[in-house]
Each structure stands twice: as C-alpha cells, then as structure tokens.
C-alpha positions as CSV (number, residue, x, y, z in Angstrom):
1,M,39.0,3.5,21.1
2,G,41.1,5.6,21.6
3,L,44.7,6.3,19.1
4,F,44.4,3.6,16.5
5,F,40.7,2.8,16.3
6,S,37.8,4.7,15.4
7,P,34.3,4.5,18.0
8,P,31.6,1.6,16.6
9,T,28.9,3.3,13.7
10,D,25.5,2.7,14.2
11,G,23.0,0.9,11.7
12,D,24.1,-0.3,8.1
13,T,26.8,2.3,8.4
14,P,30.1,0.0,7.1
15,F,32.9,0.0,9.5
16,E,36.0,2.1,8.5
17,Y,39.7,1.9,10.5
18,G,41.3,5.0,10.4
19,Q,44.6,5.6,9.2
20,V,47.6,4.6,11.7
21,P,50.3,7.8,12.1
22,S,53.7,7.5,11.5
23,I,55.9,7.1,14.1
24,P,58.8,8.7,13.0
25,D,56.0,12.1,12.0
26,L,55.0,11.6,15.4
27,A,59.0,12.3,16.7
28,Q,59.7,14.9,14.3
29,L,56.2,17.1,15.4
30,K,57.5,16.6,19.0
31,A,60.9,18.1,18.3
32,E,59.6,20.8,16.4
33,G,57.0,21.6,19.1
34,E,59.6,21.5,21.7
35,K,62.1,23.7,19.4
36,A,59.1,26.4,18.6
37,A,58.7,26.2,22.6
38,G,62.6,27.4,23.0
39,W,63.2,24.2,25.5
40,W,66.1,23.2,23.7
41,D,67.9,26.9,23.3
42,D,67.5,27.9,26.8
43,L,69.1,24.5,27.7
44,V,71.9,25.2,25.7
45,N,72.3,28.9,26.4
46,K,72.3,28.0,30.9
47,F,74.9,25.2,30.0
48,R,77.1,27.2,28.2
49,H,77.0,30.0,30.4
50,S,77.4,27.7,33.3
51,V,80.8,26.2,32.0
52,W,82.1,29.6,31.4
53,D,81.4,31.0,34.7
54,Y,82.8,27.6,35.9
55,F,86.0,28.0,33.8
56,T,86.1,31.6,34.5
57,W,86.1,30.9,38.2
58,A,88.6,28.4,38.0
59,V,91.2,30.3,36.3
60,T,90.9,33.4,38.8
61,W,91.1,30.8,41.6
62,L,94.7,29.0,39.8
63,A,96.1,32.5,39.5
64,G,95.9,33.7,42.7
65,N,96.7,30.4,44.6
66,F,99.5,29.8,42.1
67,D,101.0,33.0,42.9
68,E,100.9,32.2,46.4
69,V,102.1,28.9,45.4
70,F,105.2,29.9,43.1
71,A,106.1,32.5,45.9
72,L,106.6,29.8,48.2
73,I,108.6,27.8,45.7
74,V,110.8,30.5,45.0
75,E,111.1,31.2,48.8
76,L,112.4,27.3,49.0
77,L,114.7,27.9,46.0
78,T,116.8,31.0,48.0
79,A,116.6,29.3,51.2
80,M,118.1,26.5,49.2
81,Q,120.8,28.5,47.4
82,G,121.9,30.4,50.6
83,L,122.0,33.6,48.9
84,N,123.2,35.1,52.2
85,Q,125.1,32.4,53.9
86,P,129.2,32.8,53.7
87,G,129.2,29.7,52.2
88,Y,127.3,30.8,49.0
89,F,130.3,33.1,48.4
90,R,132.8,29.9,48.8
91,L,131.2,28.1,46.2
92,M,130.6,31.1,43.6
93,G,134.4,31.6,44.4
94,D,135.4,28.2,43.9
95,I,133.2,27.6,40.9
96,L,134.6,30.8,39.4
97,G,138.3,30.0,40.2
98,D,137.5,26.8,38.4
99,L,135.9,27.6,35.2
100,L,137.5,30.8,34.4
101,G,141.4,30.0,35.9
102,I,141.5,33.3,37.9
103,E,141.9,32.6,42.2
104,F,138.9,34.4,43.8
105,N,140.1,35.0,47.7
106,S,136.9,33.5,49.5
107,D,137.5,34.5,52.2
108,A,138.2,38.1,50.6
109,I,134.7,38.1,49.6
110,I,133.4,36.8,52.8
111,A,134.8,39.6,54.6
112,S,133.3,42.1,52.1
113,F,130.0,40.7,52.4
114,R,129.6,41.0,56.2
115,K,130.7,44.1,56.0
116,G,128.7,45.7,53.7
117,G,126.4,42.8,52.4
118,S,125.4,41.3,49.1
119,L,126.5,44.3,47.3
120,A,130.1,44.4,48.8
121,A,130.3,40.7,48.0
122,M,129.6,41.3,43.9
123,T,132.3,44.4,44.0
124,T,134.8,42.4,45.1
125,V,134.2,39.3,42.7
126,G,133.9,41.8,40.1
127,G,137.0,43.6,41.1
128,D,139.0,40.2,40.9
129,L,137.8,39.4,37.8
130,L,137.7,43.0,36.4
131,D,141.9,43.4,37.8
132,T,142.9,39.8,36.2
133,L,142.1,40.9,32.8
134,S,143.4,44.3,33.4
135,S,146.8,42.8,34.2
136,E,147.0,40.4,32.3
137,L,146.0,42.2,28.9
138,K,148.6,45.0,29.8
139,S,151.3,42.8,29.6
140,G,154.0,44.3,26.5
141,L,152.4,47.1,26.9
142,T,154.5,50.6,28.0
143,S,152.3,53.0,30.4
144,G,150.7,56.0,28.3
145,V,152.0,54.4,25.2
146,I,150.1,51.5,23.6
147,E,152.8,50.7,20.6
148,P,151.2,48.1,18.1
149,T,152.1,44.4,19.8
150,L,150.0,40.9,19.8
151,A,150.5,40.4,23.5
152,P,147.1,40.9,24.6
153,A,145.4,39.6,22.0
154,K,147.2,36.2,22.7
155,T,146.3,36.4,26.2
156,F,142.9,36.9,26.1
157,L,142.6,34.4,23.2
158,G,144.7,31.9,25.5
159,F,142.4,33.0,28.5
160,L,138.9,31.7,26.1
161,I,140.8,28.8,25.2
162,S,141.2,27.9,29.0
163,F,137.9,28.5,29.4
164,A,136.7,26.6,27.1
165,V,138.4,23.9,28.0
166,R,137.7,23.8,31.5
167,Q,134.5,23.9,31.1
168,G,134.6,20.6,28.4
169,N,136.4,19.0,30.9
170,V,133.5,19.7,33.6
171,A,131.1,17.7,30.9
172,F,133.4,14.9,30.4
173,F,133.6,13.9,33.7
174,S,129.6,14.7,34.2
175,E,129.4,12.1,31.7
176,L,131.7,9.4,33.0
177,L,129.8,9.5,36.5
178,P,126.4,7.0,37.1
179,E,124.0,8.6,36.6
180,E,123.0,7.9,40.3
181,I,126.0,9.6,41.6
182,D,126.5,12.8,39.3
183,V,126.3,15.5,41.5
184,I,128.3,17.8,39.2
185,K,125.9,17.7,36.0
186,G,124.9,21.0,37.1
187,F,128.2,22.5,36.5
188,R,128.1,22.3,33.1
189,E,125.0,25.0,33.1
190,Y,127.2,27.3,35.2
191,G,129.5,27.6,32.4
192,E,127.3,28.0,29.8
193,L,125.6,30.6,31.7
194,L,128.9,32.3,32.9
195,A,130.0,32.2,29.4
196,R,126.5,33.6,28.0
197,N,126.1,36.6,30.1
198,L,129.8,37.6,29.9
199,G,129.4,37.8,26.6
200,L,132.8,35.7,25.8
201,G,131.4,34.4,22.6
202,R,131.3,38.3,21.3
203,L,134.5,39.4,22.6
204,A,136.0,36.4,21.3
205,R,134.7,37.7,17.9
206,R,136.0,41.2,18.6
207,A,139.3,39.8,19.2
208,L,139.7,38.1,16.0
209,Q,137.8,40.7,13.7
210,P,141.1,42.1,12.9
211,L,142.9,39.5,12.0
212,I,139.9,37.8,9.7
213,Q,139.1,41.0,8.4
214,T,142.8,41.8,7.1
215,I,144.5,38.4,6.2
216,V,140.8,37.0,4.8
217,A,137.9,39.5,3.8
218,D,140.2,42.5,3.0
219,P,142.1,40.0,0.5
220,M,139.3,38.3,-0.7
221,Q,137.1,41.5,-1.4
222,W,139.8,42.9,-3.1
223,S,139.7,40.2,-5.1
224,I,135.9,40.2,-6.3
225,N,136.2,44.1,-6.7
226,A,139.5,43.4,-9.7
227,Q,137.2,40.7,-11.1
228,F,133.7,41.8,-11.4
229,R,134.1,46.1,-11.0
230,P,131.4,46.6,-8.6
231,K,132.0,50.2,-7.5
232,L,130.4,53.0,-8.9
233,L,131.1,56.9,-8.7
234,S,129.2,59.2,-6.4
235,E,126.2,60.6,-8.2
236,A,127.9,64.1,-8.4
237,Q,131.0,62.4,-9.7
238,Y,128.5,61.8,-12.3
239,V,127.5,65.1,-13.0
240,K,130.7,66.5,-12.7
241,A,131.9,63.8,-15.6
242,L,129.2,64.9,-17.5
243,N,129.7,68.5,-17.2
244,R,133.3,68.1,-18.6
245,G,132.4,65.7,-21.3
246,D,133.7,62.4,-19.8
247,L,131.0,60.8,-19.8
248,T,127.5,60.5,-22.2
249,R,124.4,61.4,-20.9
250,A,123.2,58.0,-21.6
251,K,125.6,56.5,-19.6
252,V,125.2,59.0,-17.1
253,D,121.4,58.0,-16.6
254,R,122.4,54.2,-17.0
255,W,124.6,54.0,-14.0
256,L,122.3,56.4,-11.8
257,S,119.6,54.5,-12.2
258,W,121.4,51.4,-10.8
259,L,121.5,53.6,-8.0
260,G,117.5,53.8,-7.7
261,Y,117.0,57.5,-9.6
262,S,113.9,57.6,-11.8
263,D,114.4,60.0,-15.0
264,E,112.8,62.7,-13.3
265,M,115.1,62.4,-9.9
266,I,118.2,62.3,-12.5
267,E,117.3,66.0,-14.3
268,I,116.8,67.4,-10.4
269,L,119.9,66.0,-9.8
270,I,121.8,67.1,-12.3
271,Q,120.8,70.7,-11.8
272,D,120.9,70.3,-8.1
273,S,125.3,69.2,-8.7
274,A,125.8,72.0,-10.8
275,R,128.0,75.3,-8.9
276,P,126.0,77.9,-8.8
277,W,126.7,81.6,-9.2
278,A,128.2,83.3,-6.3
279,A,127.1,87.2,-5.9
280,N,130.6,88.7,-6.6
281,E,130.9,86.8,-9.7
282,L,127.5,87.7,-11.0
283,L,128.6,91.5,-9.5
284,E,132.1,91.4,-11.7
285,L,129.7,90.4,-14.6
286,A,127.4,93.5,-13.9
287,R,130.4,95.9,-14.3
288,L,131.5,94.7,-17.6
289,K,128.2,94.7,-18.8
290,Q,127.5,91.1,-19.4
291,M,125.1,90.6,-16.5
292,D,121.7,92.5,-16.1
293,D,119.5,92.4,-12.7
294,G,116.6,90.0,-14.4
295,T,119.5,87.4,-15.4
296,A,121.4,87.5,-12.2
297,I,118.1,87.0,-10.6
298,S,117.2,84.3,-12.2
299,L,120.8,82.6,-12.0
300,L,120.6,82.8,-8.1
301,Q,116.7,80.8,-7.8
302,L,119.2,77.6,-9.3
303,Q,120.7,77.6,-5.7
304,G,117.3,76.7,-4.5
305,I,115.5,79.9,-3.5
306,D,112.6,81.3,-4.4
307,Q,112.6,84.5,-6.8
308,G,111.4,86.7,-4.0
309,T,114.6,85.5,-2.0
310,A,117.3,85.6,-4.8
311,T,116.0,89.5,-5.4
312,Q,116.5,90.7,-1.7
313,S,120.2,88.5,-2.5
314,W,120.6,90.5,-5.7
315,T,120.0,93.3,-4.2
316,A,122.1,92.9,-0.6
317,A,124.8,92.0,-3.0
318,K,124.8,95.5,-4.9
319,G,124.5,97.0,-1.8
320,Q,127.7,95.7,-0.3
321,A,129.2,96.7,-3.4
322,V,128.5,100.0,-2.8
323,S,129.0,100.6,1.2
324,G,132.2,101.1,1.0
325,L,131.8,104.2,-1.4
326,V,128.7,105.4,1.2
327,H,131.4,105.8,3.9
328,R,133.7,107.4,2.2
329,Y,131.4,110.1,0.7
330,L,130.4,110.7,4.4
331,E,133.9,111.0,5.9
332,D,134.5,113.3,3.2
333,T,131.4,115.1,3.8
334,L,132.7,115.3,7.5
335,S,135.9,116.4,6.3
336,Q,134.1,119.1,4.4
337,F,132.1,120.4,7.4
338,R,135.0,120.3,9.7
339,G,137.0,122.4,6.8
340,G,133.9,125.1,6.9
341,F,133.0,124.4,3.1
342,I,129.6,123.2,4.0
343,S,126.9,123.7,6.8
344,W,125.3,121.8,9.6
345,E,122.3,121.6,7.6
346,D,124.0,119.8,4.6
347,V,125.9,117.3,6.5
348,R,123.3,116.4,8.5
349,T,121.1,115.6,5.0
350,A,124.1,114.1,3.7
351,I,123.6,111.2,6.4
352,D,119.8,111.2,6.4
353,E,119.8,109.9,3.1
354,A,122.9,107.7,2.5
355,A,121.8,103.7,2.1
356,I,123.5,103.1,5.9
357,L,121.6,101.5,8.8
358,Q,119.7,103.6,11.5
359,E,122.8,102.4,14.2
360,E,125.5,103.6,11.4
361,K,123.5,107.3,10.8
362,L,123.6,107.7,14.9
363,G,127.5,106.5,14.8
364,Y,127.9,109.9,12.5
365,Y,125.9,112.0,14.5
366,S,127.9,111.1,17.3
367,I,131.3,112.0,15.1
368,L,129.5,115.0,14.2
369,G,129.1,115.5,17.5
370,D,126.2,118.4,18.7
371,R,127.8,121.9,18.3
372,G,126.0,122.5,15.1
373,D,126.6,125.7,12.9
374,K,129.2,126.5,15.6
375,F,131.4,124.3,14.9
376,W,134.7,125.8,13.8
377,R,138.2,124.7,12.8
378,H,141.2,125.3,15.4
379,L,144.2,126.2,14.9
380,S,147.3,124.7,13.6
381,E,149.9,124.6,16.0
382,G,152.4,126.7,13.3
383,E,149.8,128.9,13.3
384,I,149.7,129.2,17.4
385,E,153.9,129.0,16.8
386,R,153.1,132.1,14.4
387,A,150.2,133.8,16.6
388,Y,152.8,133.9,19.6
389,L,156.0,134.9,17.5
390,G,154.4,137.6,16.5
391,G,153.4,139.2,19.4
392,I,149.1,138.3,19.0
393,I,149.0,136.0,22.4
394,D,150.9,134.8,25.1
395,M,153.1,132.4,26.1
396,T,150.4,131.1,28.7
397,T,147.6,131.3,26.0
398,A,149.9,128.6,24.0
399,Q,150.7,126.4,26.7
400,T,146.5,126.3,27.3
401,Y,146.2,124.9,23.4
402,W,148.7,122.8,23.6
403,Q,146.9,121.4,26.9
404,R,143.5,121.3,24.2
405,L,145.4,119.3,22.1
406,G,146.0,116.8,24.6
407,Y,149.9,117.3,25.0
408,A,151.6,116.2,28.0
409,P,152.7,118.6,30.9
410,D,156.5,117.3,30.0
411,S,155.6,117.8,26.5
412,I,154.3,121.4,27.2
413,Q,157.6,122.4,28.9
414,T,159.6,121.0,25.5
415,L,157.1,122.7,23.0
416,T,157.8,125.8,25.4
417,F,161.5,125.7,25.1
418,L,161.3,125.2,21.6
419,L,159.2,128.2,20.7
420,L,161.6,130.4,23.3
421,E,164.3,129.1,21.0
422,K,162.7,129.9,17.9
423,Q,161.7,133.2,19.0
424,A,165.6,133.6,20.0
425,A,166.6,132.8,17.0
426,G,164.3,135.4,14.8
427,Q,165.5,138.5,17.1
428,R,169.2,137.5,16.6
429,A,168.4,137.2,13.2
430,R,166.7,141.0,12.9
431,G,169.5,142.1,14.6
432,G,169.0,144.3,17.9
433,H,167.5,141.5,20.4
434,V,164.2,143.8,20.1
435,A,160.8,141.7,19.3
436,H,159.0,144.5,16.9
437,K,155.4,144.6,17.7
438,H,153.1,144.5,14.8
439,L,149.3,145.5,14.7
440,S,146.5,142.9,15.5
441,E,144.2,141.7,12.9
442,A,141.5,143.2,14.1
443,Q,143.2,147.0,14.3
444,L,144.5,145.9,11.2
445,E,140.8,145.4,9.7
446,K,139.8,148.3,11.2
447,A,142.3,151.1,9.9
448,Y,141.0,149.7,6.3
449,Q,137.4,150.5,7.4
450,G,138.1,154.0,8.7
451,G,140.2,154.0,5.5
452,I,143.9,154.8,7.0
453,L,144.9,151.7,5.6
454,D,144.2,150.7,1.9
455,L,144.1,147.3,0.9
456,A,148.1,147.0,-0.1
457,Q,148.7,148.3,3.4
458,L,146.0,145.7,4.7
459,Q,148.1,142.6,3.2
460,A,151.4,143.8,3.9
461,G,150.2,144.1,7.5
462,W,148.4,140.0,6.8
463,T,152.0,139.1,5.3
464,N,154.0,140.4,9.2
465,L,152.4,138.3,11.0
466,G,152.7,135.4,8.9
467,Y,149.6,134.9,6.3
468,S,150.5,133.0,3.5
469,P,149.4,134.6,-0.3
470,N,146.4,131.7,-0.3
471,D,145.2,132.7,3.4
472,Q,145.5,136.7,2.4
473,L,143.4,136.2,-0.3
474,V,140.7,134.2,1.7
475,L,141.3,137.3,4.2
476,T,141.0,139.6,1.7
477,A,137.6,138.3,0.6
478,L,136.1,137.9,4.2
479,V,136.9,142.2,4.6
480,T,136.0,143.6,0.7
481,A,132.8,141.3,1.9
482,K,131.5,143.7,4.6
483,T,131.1,147.6,3.4
484,P,134.1,148.5,1.1
485,A,136.3,151.2,2.1
486,P,136.6,153.5,-0.1
487,G,138.9,152.5,-3.1
488,A,139.1,149.1,-2.1
489,T,138.6,146.6,-4.9
490,T,137.2,143.2,-4.8
491,L,139.9,139.8,-6.2
492,P,138.8,138.3,-9.0
493,G,137.9,134.6,-8.8
494,L,136.2,135.4,-5.3
495,T,132.5,135.3,-4.8
496,T,130.5,136.5,-1.8
497,P,128.9,134.0,0.4
C-alpha cells in the first residue's frame, strides 16, 4: 500500500509492519541530493553574477550621466555668477574694497574687461592691490636706500588688523539678521577665502617673526643655554683638542658618541681630521736625511689615496723639485753650444735625455735652431770696430752687421759717426793723420805657413789687429794644429781638438 504499509502475506505468515521513516532524515537526504546535483551552487553563482553585472551597469550609468548633470550644474553656477558681466566686476571691487579697506575702481576694472577680457580685468584688480600696498609699505623709506625703520611693519600690521576687523563686522552683522532675510551670510566665506588665498596669516607671522625672535625667542634660548650648556664642539675641534692634550680620549669618545659616532667611526674621524703632510714638507725632510721614499709614500696615503697614487704623487714632487735644475742645465748646454765648446750632437743628446716633456724638447729644438753644426758665433760689436779700425773691413760691412743686429737706421748712423770719431782720434794720436794698414789674418797665416814669419812675428801681427793675449793663445793653437812651420812650437796647456 505504498509508502507506509507492507503488502499482505499469504497463508500462515504473520503480518509485519514496516518501519516508518523519519521526516528530518528524508529532508536531509533530499537536501544532500540537491547539493550533489549542483542545483544550489548553480543558483547562488547565477544570482551573484547577476547582482554584480547589475551593480557594474548602474555605476557606469551613474558616472556617465553624473558628468553631464554636473556639467549642467557648473554652467548654471557660472551663469548665476555672471563672470563675464560688468556687474560681476563691480561686485568684486565693492567686496574687496570693503574687506581690505582699499579702494578698487570698478569703472577701471570694467573698462579693462571690455578692452582685454577677463585677464585684463584681473590684472587691473591685482595692480590696484599691489600698488596700494607698495605705496603704503614704502612710507618712511627714502628712494634707493633702505634705512632701519619700523614704519612699514606698523603699516602692514595695521592693514592686517583692519582686514580682521572688517571680516569680523561682516560675521557680526550677519548674526544679527534673522535667518530668513540674512543675505550677507555668504560674505563671511569671502573674507576667509581671501585671507587664505593671499596667505595673510603666514605674512603676519613673517612680519612679526623678527620681533618675537629678537625679543622673546633669542633671550629665552640664551637663558636655556646658560643654564644647561647643551652646545657641543664640532668633530674637528674635538680631534684638535685631543691632539693638543686639552681633552682625554675618554671624554672625546663620550662626546662624539653623543653626536652618533660608533667606536670604529671615531677612529676613522680622528685619522681623517689629522693634518696631512704636504709634499714640499716631505721633500725638505728628505733633503735633511730625515725621510725616505717608503715613509713619504705611507704618509701621503694618510690623505686617503691608494699606494699607487701616493707613489706617483711622491715621484711628481721630486721631479718638480729638480725641474728647475734640469732646465738650467739645458740652458747652460745651449750656451756652451753657442760658444763652440760642444757639438750639435752633444746638445741634441742632452735635450733628448733630459726629464722633460716632449713639448718642452720641441721648444728647446726651436731655440737651438736647425743650422746644426754650421751654427757659428757672430763677432761682437767691439770686434767689428777693431776690424774696421784695423782696415780689415770697410764701413759698409760694419753697417750691414749693425743692421743684422737689429739697430734702426738712425742708430746705425750714430754708430757710424762714433766709429769715425774713434778712428780720427786714433790717427791724431799716432801723428801724421795717416791710417796705417796691416796684414790681414789670412795673409799673416799664409806668411807663417810659408816660413816667411815665425810664431813671434805672427803673434805681433795679431796684436796689431787688436787681439787680446787670450785670443792669441786660441789663434796660436789653431795655427799650430795645422802643418807646423819649421821651427814652430806648441803652446803648453793646449791640445789639438
């Protein structure tokens, strides 16, 4: 009979009633079946997605339409303000004049607007404010020179007080009016916004800061300093005091720890604050045999450079010390070459081996010239005069020589007159005013080589030509170095080159 009764039995079989099922168990089985079938999860999932899609659509719709609605509201507010109407600028001038106590010419503002638009009108408003404040704050000051005075500060503080009072009056009067007819309540916001945008509060603090700082803050700070003595020395001052023996290491470590230095950093600070050795000082110690290269390099490393850099620095310092001597040696070498004591190859070798830059070597080569072993000495001016007075050269040759030495034509003419006067004086001294001629050097040498003159006669000829005894020794050595004439002797102390 269905769910609650078992079917009838046949014969003698006793009838047995079936167990009645539990209703909660059936509900639980039903729920578990539905859960196993996934019906509930599918329902919740679909509901959640439908709600999220609806919410997303609603937000997107509100955002798009809100922009349009807000744009309409802004346009409405702009139209209500009448920003591009003369009345707006007249209202601005009246409100600013009432709050700031400065007269703003509304007609000038409107004229500027009609001529150049809103930007020109705003320029006029800002110019009125700036001009008024500038003229008021310059009271008591002379043009071009700013003298100590309190007048501008008093004027500015009076302007701030007047603005505050005017803003307070607006707020007070708006409170007296009934709320139903209170039409000036919004003016209070004008004053607050104006003060905030102009930064009047900050300007007031800056204006009063010197007064408070000088009269209140500084004396108070001095009193606290005198009572508690909080000042510390600088790091370098502590290290110097330690090196002088004014402070112990324990005190220095303690005070530097107050500055935040660890023990390791204190050691580094002491080493870094020590006065480094200068290279010239180390050079002087080396000259006094109190410094060697290794010690000097290690002392230079205390400046915070590596060993390679310290080695190069010490080498450069020593090179700089002897640089002057090197150049002096090269100048002496050039002088010896010009004097004929050394050859072209010798001076070139000296320049190449010198510890100087290649550019400096090129400079010495330029001074040396490119004439090589044909670089002969020139006669001196005295030798030219003696040659002329001895009849060896004429006046034209002497004048050409003076021109080569760089004398101007007027100077050459003066030298000519002096030489002629010296010649005339010599002739008058000899008597007879007759210029005696002498054999030339070449003729004397030829006569000596031919055996016509002996060495004594040859030297007498050189004496007549004006050669000094030392020059005669050189000339004798040169003559005797050639094929000696019969009876010729070699002077002692001279060797054949």
